[in-house]
TORTI-332247 format. One line per 4 residues: their letters; for each residue y, z, x of N, C-alpha, C, O. Coordinates in Angstrom, 2 decimals. Atoms other than C-alpha are relative to their C-alpha. Layout:
TORTI-332247
a = Y:Z:X:Y:Z:X:Y:Z:X:Y:Z:X; ...
END
This chain:
TORTI-332247
metp = 1.40:0.27:-0.18:112.14:95.51:105.94:-0.78:1.05:-0.78:-0.51:2.25:-0.66; 0.79:-0.91:0.81:109.61:97.04:103.57:-1.44:-0.01:0.46:-2.03:-1.08:0.66; 1.37:-0.12:-0.50:106.23:98.33:104.71:-0.78:0.96:-0.88:-0.52:2.16:-0.84; 0.85:-0.94:0.74:103.62:99.73:102.29:-0.98:0.66:0.95:-1.59:-0.01:1.78
mgle = 0.94:-0.74:-0.83:101.54:102.43:103.94:-0.77:0.96:-0.90:-0.20:1.50:-1.85; 0.78:-0.94:0.80:98.72:104.54:102.53:-1.32:0.31:0.67:-1.60:-0.18:1.77; 1.29:-0.39:-0.54:95.30:106.04:103.09:-1.09:-0.79:-0.72:-1.03:-0.97:-1.93; 1.11:0.74:0.59:92.10:104.04:102.53:-1.19:0.94:-0.20:-1.71:1.49:0.77
pdga = 1.19:-0.82:0.22:89.30:105.98:100.86:-1.25:-0.77:0.41:-1.23:-2.00:0.50; 1.27:0.65:-0.36:85.70:105.28:101.87:-0.49:-0.90:-1.12:-0.20:-0.66:-2.29; 0.65:0.84:0.99:83.82:102.49:100.13:0.81:-1.19:-0.47:0.56:-1.68:-1.57; -0.74:1.20:0.39:86.32:99.63:100.04:-0.96:-1.18:0.07:-1.44:-1.53:1.14
aman = 1.01:1.06:0.09:84.07:96.79:98.88:0.61:-1.36:0.29:1.75:-1.64:-0.08; -0.35:1.40:-0.24:84.25:93.17:100.07:1.38:-0.16:0.66:2.09:-1.11:0.34; -1.25:0.04:-0.76:87.24:93.84:102.36:1.23:0.18:-0.88:2.36:0.04:-0.40; -1.13:-0.37:0.83:89.40:94.69:99.37:0.40:1.43:0.38:-0.45:2.23:0.75
lvlh = -0.46:-1.33:-0.37:91.53:97.76:100.02:0.55:0.73:-1.20:1.24:0.15:-2.04; -0.61:-0.89:0.97:92.38:100.65:97.76:0.73:1.06:0.81:0.10:1.86:1.51; -0.81:-0.95:-0.75:95.23:102.66:99.24:0.53:1.05:-0.97:1.06:0.72:-2.02; -0.57:-1.05:0.84:96.18:106.02:97.79:0.99:0.79:0.84:0.98:0.70:2.07
qtve = -1.13:-0.68:-0.65:99.14:108.26:98.64:0.86:-1.02:0.73:1.38:-0.75:1.81; -0.74:1.08:-0.62:100.91:104.98:99.40:1.49:0.24:-0.11:1.99:0.67:-1.15; -1.46:-0.05:0.01:104.56:104.99:100.37:0.52:-1.35:0.47:-0.10:-2.02:1.30; -0.69:1.21:-0.46:106.90:102.05:100.76:1.07:0.47:0.97:1.98:1.20:0.59
rihv = -0.96:-0.42:-1.02:108.82:102.51:103.99:1.02:-1.12:0.18:0.67:-2.25:0.50; -1.09:0.96:-0.15:112.19:100.77:104.12:0.77:0.36:1.27:1.23:1.49:1.44; -0.72:-0.18:-1.26:113.82:100.30:107.53:1.35:-0.71:-0.08:1.43:-1.86:-0.51; -1.33:0.61:-0.15:117.54:99.67:108.01:0.59:0.58:1.28:0.89:1.78:1.35
gkky = -0.50:-0.49:-1.28:118.79:99.88:111.57:-0.95:1.03:0.57:-2.14:0.78:0.71; 0.83:-1.08:-0.55:117.54:103.16:113.02:-0.31:1.07:-1.04:-0.67:2.20:-0.70; 0.30:-0.92:1.08:117.08:104.78:109.62:-1.17:-0.54:-0.82:-1.41:-1.74:-0.85; 1.06:0.42:0.91:114.12:104.73:107.24:-0.11:0.99:-1.15:0.30:2.15:-1.04
gdip = 0.25:-0.85:1.15:113.21:106.07:103.85:-1.35:-0.35:-0.59:-1.74:-1.51:-0.61; 1.32:0.20:0.61:109.83:106.51:102.17:0.10:0.18:-1.50:0.62:1.19:-1.98; 0.04:-0.08:1.45:109.38:105.77:98.48:-1.46:0.15:-0.41:-2.25:-0.76:-0.16; 1.39:-0.18:0.43:106.14:107.20:97.01:-0.37:-1.06:-1.04:0.36:-1.27:-2.01
rgif = 0.43:1.06:0.92:104.20:104.41:95.25:-1.37:0.26:-0.62:-1.74:-0.41:-1.58; 1.29:-0.32:0.61:100.79:105.95:94.53:-1.13:-0.89:0.50:-1.31:-1.06:1.70; 1.19:0.79:-0.35:97.71:103.70:94.43:0.36:-1.48:0.07:1.06:-2.00:-0.80; -0.15:1.44:-0.18:97.73:100.10:95.72:-1.39:-0.60:0.13:-2.24:-0.04:0.83
vvrg = 1.22:0.76:-0.19:94.87:97.62:95.39:0.40:-1.31:0.66:1.23:-2.05:0.14; -0.33:1.20:-0.77:95.01:94.83:97.99:-1.25:-0.86:0.11:-2.27:-0.41:0.63; 1.15:0.91:-0.10:92.69:91.83:97.70:-0.24:-0.35:1.46:0.70:-0.51:2.23; 0.39:0.24:-1.38:90.79:91.13:100.90:0.67:-1.20:0.64:1.00:-1.16:1.83
envv = -0.60:1.21:-0.58:92.26:87.64:101.36:1.47:0.20:0.37:2.04:-0.61:1.09; -1.40:-0.28:-0.31:95.75:89.19:101.55:0.16:0.97:1.16:1.29:1.30:1.54; -0.06:-0.95:-1.12:94.87:91.57:104.39:0.10:-0.78:1.30:-0.76:-1.60:1.61; -0.19:0.66:-1.28:96.21:90.38:107.72:-0.30:0.97:1.13:-0.91:0.59:2.13
llge = 0.16:-0.97:-1.06:96.17:93.56:109.77:-0.18:1.38:-0.62:0.50:1.73:-1.59; 0.23:-1.36:0.46:94.87:97.06:109.23:-0.12:0.87:1.24:-0.85:0.54:2.17; 0.05:-0.88:-1.16:95.41:99.91:111.64:0.22:1.44:-0.41:0.61:1.74:-1.53; -0.15:-1.43:0.23:95.53:103.66:111.95:1.36:0.44:0.53:1.81:-0.04:1.56
idle = -1.30:-0.53:-0.43:98.82:105.54:112.21:-0.24:1.21:0.88:-0.95:2.14:0.49; 0.07:-1.16:-0.91:99.10:107.90:115.19:1.13:0.94:-0.39:2.29:0.67:-0.10; -1.02:-0.91:0.52:100.91:110.85:113.62:0.84:0.64:1.11:2.00:0.95:0.88; -0.77:-0.57:-1.11:101.94:112.26:117.04:1.08:-0.97:0.45:2.22:-0.58:0.67
kesd = -0.98:1.00:-0.42:103.63:109.01:118.05:1.05:-0.23:-1.08:2.22:-0.45:-0.77; -0.96:0.21:1.08:105.23:108.63:114.63:1.06:1.10:0.00:2.22:0.83:-0.30; -0.98:-1.09:-0.03:106.89:112.05:115.01:0.96:-0.12:1.19:2.03:0.48:1.17; -0.85:0.19:-1.17:108.33:110.97:118.40:0.93:-1.20:-0.14:1.65:-1.53:0.80
tplq = -0.80:1.20:0.18:110.07:107.91:116.94:1.49:0.33:-0.01:1.88:1.40:-0.48; -1.45:-0.24:0.00:113.84:107.56:117.44:0.64:-0.27:-1.37:1.86:-0.18:-1.51; -0.54:0.30:1.32:114.20:106.65:113.76:0.34:1.29:-0.74:-0.29:2.33:-0.54; -0.45:-1.16:0.77:116.00:109.00:111.40:-0.42:-0.19:-1.45:-0.11:-1.20:-2.07
qvsi = 0.40:0.08:1.41:114.47:109.71:107.99:1.16:0.46:-0.87:1.79:1.48:-0.62; -1.08:-0.32:0.92:116.98:109.67:105.15:-0.56:-0.02:-1.43:-1.71:-0.40:-1.65; 0.44:-0.06:1.40:116.80:110.12:101.38:-0.22:-1.41:-0.55:0.27:-2.40:0.00; 0.27:1.28:0.65:115.57:107.35:99.09:1.31:-0.66:-0.42:1.51:-1.85:-0.20
eeil = -1.28:0.55:0.47:119.05:106.91:97.60:0.80:-0.58:1.16:1.38:-1.66:1.05; -0.78:0.45:-1.15:120.67:106.61:101.03:-0.58:-1.28:0.61:0.17:-2.20:0.94; 0.58:1.19:-0.62:118.18:104.05:102.40:0.13:-1.20:-0.92:0.33:-2.32:-0.44; -0.18:1.12:0.93:118.39:101.93:99.24:1.44:-0.52:0.05:1.67:-1.72:-0.04
eeqr = -1.40:0.41:-0.12:122.19:101.91:99.54:0.22:-0.75:1.31:0.90:-1.78:1.34; -0.11:0.67:-1.30:121.96:101.00:103.25:-0.62:-1.40:-0.07:-0.06:-2.36:0.47; 0.66:1.29:0.13:119.52:98.20:102.37:0.85:-0.96:-0.81:0.95:-2.14:-0.46; -0.85:0.84:0.84:121.84:96.87:99.64:1.20:-0.52:0.79:1.54:-1.70:0.70
veqq = -1.15:0.40:-0.82:124.81:96.83:102.01:-0.42:-1.03:1.05:0.30:-2.00:1.29; 0.49:0.94:-1.01:122.74:95.09:104.72:-0.29:-1.37:-0.62:0.05:-2.40:-0.03; 0.31:1.27:0.67:121.52:92.43:102.26:1.26:-0.74:-0.41:1.33:-1.96:-0.30; -1.27:0.63:0.36:125.06:91.80:101.00:0.67:-0.61:1.23:1.22:-1.71:1.15
akqe = -0.60:0.51:-1.23:126.28:91.38:104.58:-0.71:-1.28:0.46:-0.05:-2.22:0.90; 0.75:1.20:-0.38:123.49:88.87:105.30:0.35:-1.17:-0.91:0.51:-2.30:-0.44; -0.35:1.06:0.94:124.31:86.90:102.14:1.39:-0.54:0.29:1.60:-1.76:0.27; -1.37:0.43:-0.31:128.01:86.80:103.03:0.02:-0.81:1.29:0.71:-1.82:1.38
sekl = 0.09:0.73:-1.26:127.18:85.69:106.57:-0.57:-1.40:-0.23:-0.09:-2.37:0.35; 0.63:1.29:0.30:124.94:82.92:105.21:0.97:-0.92:-0.74:1.02:-2.12:-0.46; -1.00:0.80:0.72:127.68:81.75:102.82:1.03:-0.57:0.96:1.40:-1.74:0.86; -0.98:0.47:-0.98:130.16:81.54:105.69:-0.58:-1.08:0.89:0.11:-2.04:1.24
kvqa = 0.67:0.99:-0.84:127.65:79.61:107.80:-0.11:-1.34:-0.73:0.17:-2.39:-0.16; 0.13:1.23:0.79:126.99:77.09:105.01:1.35:-0.65:-0.20:1.48:-1.87:-0.13; -1.35:0.53:0.19:130.71:76.72:104.36:0.49:-0.69:1.28:1.08:-1.76:1.22; -0.42:0.59:-1.27:131.39:76.05:108.06:-0.72:-1.32:0.26:-0.11:-2.27:0.74
lker = 0.75:1.24:-0.18:128.63:73.42:108.17:0.50:-1.09:-0.94:0.60:-2.25:-0.55; -0.53:0.97:0.96:129.99:71.73:105.02:1.34:-0.56:0.48:1.59:-1.76:0.35; -1.29:0.44:-0.52:133.46:71.59:106.58:-0.15:-1.00:1.13:0.75:-1.81:1.38; 0.26:0.92:-1.11:131.92:69.72:109.51:-0.82:-1.21:-0.45:-1.25:-2.02:0.37
glcv = 0.71:1.15:0.53:130.17:67.25:107.21:-1.51:0.10:0.02:-2.21:-0.89:-0.17; 1.44:-0.20:-0.04:126.71:68.75:107.51:-0.45:0.66:-1.30:0.30:1.42:-1.91; 0.54:-0.56:1.23:124.52:69.66:104.57:-1.27:0.77:0.33:-2.18:0.23:0.97; 1.18:-0.83:-0.23:122.01:72.49:104.70:-0.68:0.21:-1.35:-0.08:0.82:-2.24
prad = 0.67:-0.19:1.30:119.42:72.40:101.88:-0.35:1.47:-0.20:-0.70:2.18:0.74; 0.39:-1.36:0.34:118.77:75.67:100.10:-1.51:0.12:0.08:-2.22:-0.86:-0.14; 1.45:-0.21:-0.17:115.32:77.16:100.67:-0.76:-0.27:-1.29:-1.90:-0.74:-1.25; 0.72:0.18:1.27:114.45:77.01:96.97:-0.07:-1.48:-0.44:-0.73:-1.80:-1.43
tlde = 0.05:1.42:0.35:115.02:73.22:96.90:-0.91:-0.79:0.94:-1.11:-1.99:0.74; 0.87:0.70:-0.96:112.70:72.38:99.80:-1.39:-0.20:-0.58:-1.89:0.64:-1.34; 1.39:0.26:0.41:109.30:70.82:99.18:-0.93:0.95:0.74:-0.59:1.46:1.80; 0.98:-0.87:-0.63:106.24:72.87:99.99:-0.70:-0.69:1.16:-1.40:-0.03:1.93
y = 0.75:0.75:-1.00:104.95:70.12:102.29:0.86:-0.36:1.17:0.38:-1.00:2.11
END
């Protein structure tokens, strides 16, 4: 799971957001890693939720911060495991005569 986080300077016009000191936080299990990303501009129509981070509560979290390299490797391993699990699921359904359409072949409607 990837979560961009940053600070909003004063004067964000028309509900558009400019975030600076932005980091991309990647969560895998009980570990997380922050990747510095710099400035993000988010158009107002793409904003669903905006909130303030309580730094005291964040320091009390049971999550363990790890290096960028370690969290990216953990994420890669987790994604490979999910893909393998999905392949096995599709194969089992095919063996039973069921067909599961791939997500990229579904209509938008």
